Phi, psi and omega in degrees: 000154182295324190282349176286342186285349182235152166287170185295316179300310181298319183289325181290315173299322177299308181308313181293320178295317174306314184284323180294319187291312184302308183299315179301312183297327187289329170302315180271359183302306182284337183288327180269355180069023173253132180301143181298324184293334170298321177291317184299316184298314172310318182294320181293319176295321179299326179276348190284174186292341170262014177248247180284345176079018182280333184226134174246113181230122180221022185260100185293330177292327176292314183298319176300316180298316174299316185288331172291316174307311185292329184285331174299310181292331177286319174296320179297319177290328181287320174292327176299316186271013175263119182282128182292333180290331172289312181298320184300325183285342178242027190288318179297311184288331185290314180295325179301320181291315188291340184250281187301321183293317174299320176294313177297319176301310183297323177290318183292315174297320180302315178304309175300321173306316178293319181288327190266336193229165175265068180248160167282172184293321185291318179296316183295315170300330174287325168301316183296314179292335179288328181256015187279340181258147168291165181252134180292314182304310188296317183290315180300318186288326182291327189265345181296136184050017173261135190273052175291153177298128181318323186289317184292306180305317179290333176286316181291322178295311172301321178294317180293332181286335189245351176270358179289323173308313183298313189283328169301320179296307182301329185282315180290330185289315181290325182294317176299316182292323173294322188263328187262133186283334192261355187292141183233132177304322183291334178288344181287328187301302181296334175298325176299306184289333174290316170310305184295317183295314176296326175299315181291309176302317181280330174300315182292314181299314187282333173299308176301309183304317181296314183296315176299319183293314184299320186280326187269327184281143179258095183259149184301324182230143183298335185285349180274352178288317174306309175306316173309316180292316179305315179307324182289315177302309180292331171294318177309308181303311187294311179302321180296309180297322174298333184277353178098007178271187171272111181296320183300308185289327178297323181286313181303319181292310171317310185294324175288325174298315181291312180296330175270015182259158173282113181243148165279132187061041181296317191288319177301308183299316184293317178304311181303306183307315178301313175302310182298322177296317181296317178292326181291321181301309182301311185294322188296300189291327179290324174294314173304320176291323174299326186288323181283149185245116185306329188285334180267335182279314183271052179257156180311313183301309176300312194285317174312295186298319180297318180295317172309311181288334184284327176295313177300310180300308186289313189263339177245305186290318181291309179309308190305314184302316179290322179291319184284324182278351177248022185296139176063025176252158192284068182215134179281167184299324174305301189296324179296318189285329168297319177295329173300315188275347178265010183276074180293141172260145180204232189294325183306311181293323174305312176303309177303332179288346175288332182301314181298317178307315182287323176281359171073035182281143177302141181065013181296326178287326179295317179303314176301308188287333173292320183287322184302310184291329180285329175290322179296322184298307178304310183295325185287306187282318180279315184296328188271358184235012184295315180295314176303306176300319182291323175294316181295326181267009185047056183238030180266131176265190167300145181299135180289128178258094187255117189292121174262045178211161187209157171249117181273133179238154168280163191302141172231028186298321180278335182278347180052044172233164187209143175271119182256134176254140181212129176253127180283157171221177189300336183274347186293140182286332186279349178291139181088353176262160173269152187303332178289344186271340185275136178266073173295154169299155182298331185261029182240127183230121172292113183274323187202160172228125182253119184232113181053054181048026171244152175273124183255118177289117191279146168203178195304322184273356172306123180268134176270137184241161181294134179098355181286147175255118179264131176247103186250119178281125183215146178286150187301323183289346181258005192292316185302320175301315176301319182288330174296324178286326182288323186267016169288145179245149180286164165288153185299328178296320172292323186295310177303324178295318182290322182285335174294308180301321189292320187285336181277000000 
């Protein structure tokens, strides 16, 4: 095992160095315009045996376990932050892309692999299946804080969150067809519907159970609630997989349910999972970078064939898949072209490429290197140009206003109180009113207002403005009443008056 090669002290120091490196390159990722996953992989290569020579890592099984664990955490965090109201409007096209889109992409890329290499049909389509899906980690990271139009962002995020199960199913099925003498293609069809159905049902059930449990259980420390949520994520994957369903689909569905439910300590849960997902992403890509050997990856054969397959994937297979799977849907040609370009490949194909190695398939290591090179090409070419392409196609939305501030609280588990964060907008009924004019519940106190990244000390005469972040301390039993007050909307005539006053 990889971990046996180090003593405890050395292993902890190495882990610290890898995390330090990952955090530092993440800081410069957006500044340099390079996707973070490329930099994380480069860190792994730098620490590997053909870099600084600190780590020799060639255990495909360990890489696979770490990759699957990290993907569960990343999918869970992505699902938590996905608004159901947004996803519902793009559910049909996203699911079509996640199923038919992946299948069409896999077939076209598989055909290209068959024509280019001396592979059997099944081995060629195995390659196509491995690179057929977009990657949740890459897409979530690429779109975060970028002002892409909401419709485009929601479609891409929902697709990447739900197409992993299709890619996993196709990959494992093709491996079974290659290795098992009695395997039948037609027997795979009911297996697919069984896996997707169980993933959906178990995900919904455990997501609902998790939401109820988080709200009803009374823990002594608020720090335990995020850990509780992660336990549900891992349990959802395991229970779904043991039941014969798609664990990845189960996790994403459960996260959607949890993230769109009323949760106690919601802020703590979301913040913890965001940080944990970053750590999982760093760990996963660094480990994958350690596993690959540059001398085998950057050979003339791999690079030439990898570029050819990347061209097929990016410029032919993906656009055809998008246009065919989105026929008669309410998307313009320009929007479909952008969705085609933004279909990033990332960790999922690389992790899936370890499955043939673990199963001992012929040419599996060469297949892994080829997949790795295609992913690097996709991430570097597409990932670094998403904002530019969106701007050229006039698909840029309003700038995302994400608060980079927080109010830290001591544990209030026994006090049964919670700090609520709420951002106002032009339609909010409370906008334009002074605090003493708003009918807040008796047990609700505004602790702070953040306006233009500055803290405003609230008092009775403070006027609430659009875009303000309100931090309100409220007892749990008055939370619903507070929510109704905050979510009241002004009538259109009043809104026009407000806009007129604001413009004057």
